[in-house]
N, C-alpha and C positions, 0 to 999 in steps of 0.2 A: 426603468427602461421600458420602452414599448415592446409588445409581443406581437408577432406576426399573426393576424387573424386567420390567414390561410392555414397556417400550421396548427393552430388551436382548433379550428372548426372542421378541418378536413384531414386531421392527422391520420385517422385510420385509413382513408383513401390513399394518402401519400405513402403510408407504410406498406399497403398492399402492392402498390405499383413498384416501390423500391424492392420489395422482396421478390416480386415477379421478375424484374430486370436482373437482379442478382442470380436468381435461379436459372433464367434462360442463358445468361452469360456462363454460368458455371457448367451447365449442361453442354454448351458449345465447346468449352475448354476440355471438359471430361471426354467428349467424343474425339477431339483432335489430339489429345495428349499422347496416346500411343504412337501416332504418326510423327508428332513433333519430336518425341524422344528418339525416333529412329532416323532423324535427319542426318546424323553423322554416321557414315557406314561403319559398322563394326563396333559402335560405341556401346558400352555397358550402361544399364540404367543408373541414373545418378540420384543421390539424395541431397537435400538441402544441406550445404556444407556445415552450417553452424549447429545442427542437431547433434549433440554429444551426450554421452552417458554421464561422465563426470566432468564438471566444469573445472578444468585444470588451471584456468586463469580468471582473474577478477579485476574489475576497475575500481570497485569500492574499497576505500582504505588505502588506495595506492595511486589513483588517477590514471596511470598508464597500466596496461595489462600486466599482471604479475601473478606468478603461481600462488595459489591460496596458501600453500604451506609456508610461504615466505612473508605473509602479512601477519604481523604480531598482534592481531586482534581476532575476535570470534566472528566468523562470517559463514552464512548459509547461502548456498546458491541453488535455486530451484530451476532446473533446466527445462528445455522444451520437451524432452522426452517425458519427464514427470508431469509437466503441464498437460500433455495429451493423454497419458495413461490414466491420470486421476481426474480428468475433466475439470481442471482448475481454470475456469473461464474468466474470473475476475481477480483483481489484486487481493480483495478480501479473502477469497478462497485460497490463494497462495499463502497468505499470512496465517490463516487458520491451520494450514498444514505444516507450518514452520515451528520447530521446537523453540520453546521459551517465549513464544509470542501469545499475548492475550488480545482478543478483539472485543471491544465494547462500544457503547454509544447509546444515547437516548433515542435518537431518530432512527427509523428503520433504514434510511438511505444515507446515514452518516456513520463513519467508522472511526474509532480511536484505537490505535495500536499501542500496546504496552509491552515493554521489554525491560527486564531487570528492575521492575518496580516503577519505571518512569515512562512518560509518553515517548513514543518513537514518531517524531513528526518532521524529520528532515527528508526531503525528496530530491532525488537527482535523476536525470535522464541522460544516459551515456556519460555519466560522471559529471554532468553540469548541474549545479544546484538550482533550485527554484524556490520562490517564496510560496510554499504550499503546492499541492498538485493541482493542475488546471483541469479539474473535472470531477464528476461524481461517479463512484463505483467504476473505476477504469477497467476496461476489458483488456485481456492479455493478447488479443489478436495482433496488436502492434509490436509486441515484445518477444524477443528470443528467450530471455531468462530474467529472473529477478534475483538481485543480490541484496541480502539483508545483513547489515553490520549491527551487532549488539554492543551497546556502550557508547560513550561520547564520540562525536564525529565532527567537531568543529573545524578541524584542520582543513577539510575539503568541503564542508557543508555550511559553515558559517553559524549564525545564531540558530540554536535548536535546543530542545530538551536532551538530557543525557541518556535517553533510552536507546538511541541509535539512528540509523539512516537506511533508506530504501533506495537502491539504484536500479532503475529499469533499463535494460539494454535492448535497443531496437533491433528488429530483424534487419539483416543486411543482404545485399544481392549475392547470389551464388555465381561461381565461375562457369557452371554448366546449367543447362536447362533443367529445372525441377518444377514439378506440378504436384500439389497435394490438395485433396478435397476431403470434406467430412460432412456427414449428416448424422444428427443425433436426435433421439426422441426419448422422452422420459415422463415420469410421474407428473400429474397436474398439467397435462397438455404442454409439456416443455419441449419446444422444438428449436433446433439450432443448425445453421448451415455455415460452413467455413470454406474459404478458397484461398490458396497461397501459390503464386507463380513467381519464379525467379530465374534469372539467367541473362546472357548477353542480349543487347538490344540491336536488332537489325544485323545480326551476325558480327557485330563489332566487339572484339575482345576487350577493348579499352573502355567501353561503355556498358554498364550492367544495370539492371533494374529489378525491382521486386514490388509486387502488389499483393496485398492481403486484405481480405474482407470477411465480415461475419454478420449474420443476422440471427437474433434470438427472440422468441416470443414465448412467454411462459405464464401460466397462472401460478398461484402459490397455494400452500397447504391451508392457509387461513382464508376466511370468507372475503370476497371482493378484492383479493390480492392478485396483482399481475405485474409483470415487468417486460418491457420491450427495449431492445438495444440493437443499434445498427452502427457498424464500424467499418471504415475504409482507410487504408494506409498505403502510401506509395513512396518509394525512394529510388533515386537514380544516382549512381556513382560513376564518375568519369576520370580516367587517368589522363590528366592534362599533359603530364610528362612522366618519365619513368619514376620521378621522385615526388610528384605533386598530384594529390587526389582530391577532387571536389565532389562532395555529396550533398544533395538537396532532397528534401522530402517533406511530407505533411501527413497528418492523420485527422480524421473527423469522427466524432462519436455523438450520436443522438440517443437519449435515454429517457424512457417514460416509466413512471411508477407512482402508485398511490401512497404518499407518505403517511406514516402513523408513528405513534410514540409508545407502542406496546401496551402492557398491562400494568395496573397498579397492584399494590399489596394490601395487606390488612392493617387497619388502625392498630398501632402498638407493635407492629412488626410481623413479618411472615409473608410468604408468597401465596397467592390464591391458587386454587385448584379449579380450573375451568377447562372445557374442551380446547384442544390445540388449535381448532379452527376459529376460535373467538377473535373477532376483529372489532376494535372500538373506535374506528374512524367513520366518516360518512361514506356512502356508496359512490359519491362523486369526487372523493379525494383524488388529486392529481398533482404530478410534478413533471415538468419537461426540462431537460438539461441538454444543452448543445455545447460541445467543446471542439475547438479547432486549434491545432498546433503545427506550425511550420518551422523548419530549421535549415541551416546551411552550415557546412563543415568543410574546412580546408586543412588537409593533413600533408605536411611537408617533411620528407626525410632529408634534412639539411646536409647530413653526412652519414657515414657509416655509424657514427656514435650519437648523433643528435637528431631529435625529432621535434618539430614545432607544430602545434595544432591550435586552430581557432574555431570556435563553435558559437553560433548565434541562434537564439530561439525566440519565437514570438507566439503567444497563445491568446486565445479569446474564449470566454465562456459567458453564455447568458442562460439564466435559469428563471423559470416561472413556476410558482406553486400556489395552490389554493386547496385548503384542506381543513378539516375539523379534527382535533386531537384531544385526548384526555389531558386534563390539567395536571395538578400536582396534589390531588386529594386522595388519600387512602379510603378504602371501603370497609364495611363490617360484614361478618359472615351472614347476617340476616338482612342486610341492606346494601345492595350493590350499586346504588346510585352514586354517580360522580359527575363532575362538570366536564363539558367539552368547550374547548377554546376554538374560535374561528380565526383562520389566518389566511392572508393573501400576501405574497411576496414576489417581487420582480427585481432581479439583480443582474449586474454585468461586471465582469472582471477582465483585465488585460494584464498579461505577464510579458516581461522582457528580460532576457538573461543572455549573458555572453561569458565566455571563458577563453583565455589565451594562456597557454603554458608551453614551456620548453622542457624536455626531458632528455637526458643524455648521460654519457659516461666521461669521467675524467680519470687520468692516471696520476697516481702519486704514491710514493714509497713502494714502488714495484707492484702496485695492485690497481684494479679498476674500481671506482666508486660511483654510485648512481646519484645524480643531482636532478632536482625538480624545482622549477620556479614558475610562478603563475600569478595571474590576476583575474578576478571575476567580479561580476556585478549582476544584481537582480533587482527587479522592480515589479510591484503589483499595484495596479489602480483598480479600486473597487467602489462601486456605487450601488445603492439599493433604495427601494421604497417599499413600504409594507403597511398592512392594516392588521390589527389584532383585537379580538373582542373576547374577554375572559368569561362572560356569561352568555355564551352563544347558544348552548343547548345542554341537556342532561341526558345521560345514557346509563342503562342498567347493565353492569358488568356481567351478571348472571343470565340476562335475557336481552341482549343488545338489539336495538332497532336502528339499523344503519341508514334508513330512508329519511334523512334529515333534510328539510328544505334549505335551499341555498338562500343567502341573504345578499343584498347589494352592498357594495363596499367601495370606498375610495381610499387611497393611501393617506395615512395620518401621521406617518413618521418616515424618516429616511436618513441617509447620510452618505458621505464620501470619505474614503481613506486612501492614502498612498504609503506603501511600505517600500523602503529602499535599503539595500544592503550591498556593501562592497568589501572586497578583501584582497590582501596581498598574502600569498602563501609560498612556502618552500620547504624542502626537506633534502637531506643528504643521507645516503646509506654508505657507511664507512666499512669496508671489508678489512678488518684488523688482521685477520688470518683467513685461511681457506675455510674455516669453520665458524669464526666469530664475526658477527656484524653488529654495529651500533647504528641506530637511526635517530636523527635529531631533526625536528621540524617545528614550524610555528606558523601562526596566521595572525595578521593584523586586520581587525574587522572594524567597519563602520556600519551603523544601523540607525535608521530614523523612521518615525511614523508621524504622518500628518493626517489629522482628522477634522471633519466638519460634520457635526451631527445635526439631524433634523429634530424639530420640536414643535409643539402646538401651544398657543397661549391659553386655550381652553381645553378642558377634557373632552375628547371626541366622543360622539355618540353615533348610533346607526342612522339617525335621520339628518344629522348635520355634521358630517365629517369635516374636519378642518384641513385646509391645504398644508402641504409640507413647507416649513420655513427652515432654512439652514442657519445654524448658528455660526459663530466665528471659527476660524481655523485654530486648532491647537497643535502644537508640535512637541513630540517626544523624541528625544535623540540620545544617543549613547556616545560617550567619549571613545576615541579609538582605543581598542582593547587588544592586547596580545595574548594569544592562547598557545601554550607549548605542547609538543608531543615528543616523547622519547621512548626508545625501546632498545633491547639487546636480545640477540638470538644466538643459539649455539647448536650447530649441527652434530647431534650425537652420532649419527650414521647417515649415509646418503638418503635413507628413508625417513629418519626421525629428526625433528627439530624441537628444541624447547626455547621458550621466550619469556620475557617479562616486559611490560609496557606501562607507560603512563599516558593517559589521554584526558583531555579537558573539554567541557562543553561551555557554551556561552548562551545564556537565556535572558533577554531583556525583560525588565519589569516596568510597569507603568505607574505604580504607586509612588507617592511623593512624601518627602520628609517635611518636618515642620518648617524648614527653611525654604520650601517650595521646590527643592531639587528632586529630580527623578532618582529613585533608588538605583544603585549600581546593579549591573547584571548578576544573576546567580552564576556560580561556577560549579560544574559537576565534575569532580576530580576522581578519576578511576585509576586504580592500580590493578593490573591483571597479570596473571602468570599461567602459562599453559604449555601444551605439547601438541604437535601435529605430525602425523605420519601417513605415509602411503604404502600399502601392502598389496599382496597378490598382483605383482607386476604393475604396480601403480593404479590398479583398477579401483581400489577402495581407499578413501580418505577418512582418517580418524582424527578427531580433535577433542581435546579436554582443556577446560579452563576454570580457574577460580578467580573471583574478582571482588573488589570492594569499591563502591561508589559513595562519595560523600558530597552532597550538594549543599553548598554554603551560601550565605547571603540572601536567604529567602525572606520575603516580606513578613514582618510581624507587626501587629498593632502596637503603636507607640504607647507604652503604659502611662506616659506623662502628658501626652498631647492627643486628645481624642480626635479621630478622623485622619490621623497621620500615621506613618509607618517608619520602621527601622529595619535595616537589612541584617538581621541577626539570627534568623532561623536556619536550622540544619536538619538534613535528612540523611540517613545511613541505609545503604542497601548492600547486602553481601549474598554470594551464591556460587554455585558450581554448575557447569554445563558440559555435557558429553554429547557427541554427535558422530554419526557415521553416514557417509554418502558414497555410493559407487556400486561396484559389483563384487560379489564373492566369487563368481565364475562368469564366463562370457554370457551365460544365459540367466543369471540370478542377480537381480537388482535389489538393493536395500538402501533405504534412506530413513533417517529419523534420529531422535535424540531424547535425552532426559535433561530437565532443568530443575534446579533447586534455588529458591530465592526467599530471603527474609528481608523486610524493610521496616523502618520505624522512624518516627520523629525523634531526632537526637537532641534537638534544642528547640523547644516550643512549649511555653508554660501551659497552654491550653490543651496540648495533646501529648505531653512528654511520654515517650516510650510506647505510644500506641502505634499500631500498624499504619503505615503511610498509604499504601495501596492494597487494600484488602481484597480487591477484585482480582488481583493476581494470585494464582495458586502457589502454595509453598512448593508443591511437587507437581510436575507435569511430565508426561511421556507421550511422544508422538512417533509412530512407526509405520512404515509402509514397505512391502516387499512384493516382488513380481518375478515369476519364473516362467521361462519359455522352454517347452519341450523340443528338443532337436533330435530327429531320427526316430526310428521305430514306428509302431502303429499310431502313436499319439503325436507324431510330428506336426508342428504348427499350432498345437494347443498351448495356451498360456493361462496361468492362474495368478491371482494376486490378492492381497488383503492389507488392511490397515487397522491399527489399534490406537486409540486416543484415551489417555487417562489424565484426569485433573483432580487434585485434592480439593478440600472444602474451600469455598470462597464466600465473601461477605460484601455487602454494599449497604449504604445508608448510615444512619447515626444512632447508635444505641443510647447516647448521652442526651439526646434531644428531650424536651419536656414530654413529648410523646414519641416513643422510639420509632424510627423509620428503618430499622435494621431488617434486612432480608438475607437469608443464607441459602447456599446451594451446596449440598453434600458432595462426597466423592462421586465422580462420574467416570464410567468406563464404557466406551462404545467401540463397535467393530464394523468395518466395511469389508466388502468382498467383491471380486470380479473374476470373470472367466472369458477368455477370448479364443478366437481361432483365425489363423492366417489362411484365408481361402486360396490365395495364390500369391505370387511375388508382389502384387500390387494392392491387394485388398485384405483388410483385417476387420473382422466383426467382433464386437466385445459387449458383454453385458456387465454393468456395474451396479452394485447394491450399496446404498448408504444406510447407516444406522441399521445394520442387519437384524438385530434383535429388538428393534422398535423401542428403544429406551426413551422414556418420557422424562424430560428434564428441561431446564431453562438454559439456553445458550448464552444469554446476556441477562445480567441483573443490575439494577441501579438504585433501588430503594422502594419505599412503599408508595410513592407518588405516581411513578410511571417508569418506562424504560426497561421493563422486564419482558423478555421474548423467549418463547418456546423454541427449542431446536426442531429441525425437520424430522417428521416421522420417517419410518422406513420408506425408501424411495428407490426407483429403478431408472437406469439410463442405458439405452441401447445405441451403440455407435457403429457406424460403418466408415472406415477411413481408407482412402485410396491415395496412392503415391506412385509417381513415375519419375 
């Protein structure tokens, strides 16, 4: 795909103008906000309605808003309050704060989320699934909260790994005028501005809108590192009738960053010890990613008992990157030279998704039972062209020279792919008694992948790159597959509920059997039992769960037919998770939890009984607390802190001819913050990350590359205003 010369050549100028416009607009709103807030005589200052302390309801795992305590699966909800208190600007930062989640990835700008030993790769927005998330490093400016379900999620997500699903809930218009602004400054010249306005439009109670925007410009703790991100989001909701609401909106994000692939390890295994500022890319490395998503939603209260909702989404992403990165060669203590690969890539993706469902109540046997029926469809069209040169340059890990000359390039490979998925789903909640419920559901899924890869007849070289030629279309499809869900719950008391559930995941495979057929999808079968309770006047939600996941039908090399596969592999994962979210008192917030997980190859001749995902810690603990002083001489002061613990992790292969194993020992880090409410509208806060400046690797991948140091001690000063 072509790239705008104006954007590439004048990106800095455009960025400056964009930031200036946002800043001028923000200052205008800032100055006018107090007057706007007083337009209604005698009105009290209003807060944006959706900012809550404990998310009492969730969309994930239920499709329609439902109390978390009634969903028989493990769910974490990161609310807007926590996002603001902890400066969780991106989805990656939200996931890093969530118990039981591991964040990894070889590319600095790509993230893989792991849960319960498996990939967590199902994405939904407002409960509507997508074939992957349409963007790179999504900013939380658009979203009110993030809902993370751990464990299989095929009932409402479709094809995905059994690790779980992420549902991002958009910000919605408030019924009263609300204005909030924030300015943040931190270590490594990290600057961010935020603006959020919501309320009725032109004094019409039946038409409401919300606009949110942010701009962030930051260097990194490593040499030549920087990131810039600009986000704008708008939504309008109109009450067409008393029972019919139409909402339309869109968001756009532009993101710039110098891509890299981290640090290598030592030949034979082990992580290297170099300054945390070490950067092994070129000083001209760049990536530009632009994402736009629009949506329309029609919500109809058909009766007192039934609701019908239709949502359509359309997204576009274009991405351009040009960078040098370390290859896959380990280094020696006395010789730090390794190769650099030159890369150029230009890609474009389009997403389409819709969801139509009806939810309501039926009466039978003297009780009301909840019923949900729906259909959804997702499609992603992706095309790319690229150039790659493996002998591009050499770099010394211990004394890097990043001033590497650029070389000319032309695309020498490319491809097109189309991924389609459709599903029919339904569930029924049977109230057997006032305390016992049974839930039964299922999804019938269709999935297909069409591909057309690029190739060259001759090996390309720098002086004579070959043009891209596209090969024939290949089709990989899955027979319609039914995936069940079942659960039972028992209300011990009004505050406590115990449950047991069975959930299943569906993951397509592209390998083929000796007969030429595509392998059947893997099935991730989870059995979970747990308890959920709300205490302290429902201010604090406690959850506990034990689970076992067996993924069956994994591809194994056919022992009798080289180059072909059989669907006979199995992986087993077991664990326990504990979590608390909410308030001990009106002024004391606590969030966090503990996760224990073990996983292994249960049926795989080459890896029998070995750990399946060694990058996931066996034990992990993530805690955050925040206390606000009310009354007395310290009135308005608030203090907070966080603690993160992870047990030993490994990556690489110790059984290779030359070991590529790297290990990271137990890690304990502490964060802290102190704030002061200057007045009813203004709050100043200083946050410190990695308080004791612990030196450790946040991501590890092996001895070739993909190993990243965690941030050193860092500071962020924020000023937030709200009317």
